C-alpha positions, 0 to 999 in steps of 0.5 A: 957347576965348579970341576977344577977350578978353584972354590971361594970359601968365606967362612962366619962364626962366630966364635974364631976358634971354630973359624980358626978350626975351618979356616985350617982344614978347609985350606988344606984341601989343594982347591979350596982357598979362604976369601973371608970371615966375619964374626957378625951379621953387617960384617959378613954381608959387607964381607961377601959382597966384597969378595963373592965366595962360591960357598959360604959356611954359616952359622945360624946363631950370631952375635948380633943377629942370625945366620938367616938374615945375613943369608937372605941379603946376600942372596938378594945382592948375590943370587949366585952364592951357595949358603952351607948351614952350620949349626950345633941343635937340630930343630924343626923350625930353625931347619924350615927357616933356612930352607925358607932363607935359601940356603942349601945345605945344613950341617951338624957342627959336629960333622966329620972332615971329610963330609963336610968336605964332601958336603962343600964341593956338592953345594958349590956343585948345586946339589941340596945338603942335609943333615941324616938327622935334618934329612929325617926330620924333613920327611917325617915333616913332609909325611905328616904335612901331605896328611894334612887336608887342604894342604899345598901337598894335597894337589900333587900326585903320589909321584909328585910326592916322591920326587919332592921327597928325594928332593928335600933329601938331597938327590940332584935331578939325575939321583932321583930319576935313578930311583924311580925308573926316570928320565933326568927329563922327566924327572924336570917335567915332574918339578914344572909340575910341582913348581906350578900347582905350589906357585914356587919358581925355586926347589928350596921353595917347594921344600919349605912349603911342606916342613913349614911350621902348623899355624 
């Protein structure tokens, strides 16, 4: 978790104007430095390998591919990088793909300056961040998923579902415990049970199982 150390941020967007705006905003913060930028998939992957940022701000639609490709490739090489997707649309499939590719955040580009800076810090600290509109869609999809007979969520207890719902909304273990009246250790135990039942090893994978599109 980052505290007083300077956060190393990389920006990937096919619009130079957007990149300039993000750089101007973020470099005004005393504890943030921009270590690289790119506008294409190959450039982004090479830049990430070279600069090893703490957080990458990643557009979904790039000129030669998608941010999902970038996310998968950079996390394969350096899983410590945190990815915060910035997009102009809220779409169920895009939200699902962002989670499945390993991203820790999903925000609309219309997000306010202060909220974006806070999101960067939250993602760097290990939290998951979802735009309020995206959160609403995730939770709605999770409720739909829970009603499906034979779906993975059917094996979870009501309390496990509540825990996972709050995790999907970006809550830390401590925050989940506070809302449900549980200790942080108990929340960790619930998560361990959830991971075992769903046969996953990461929080993002567990959430993705609930928001995946119906086949």
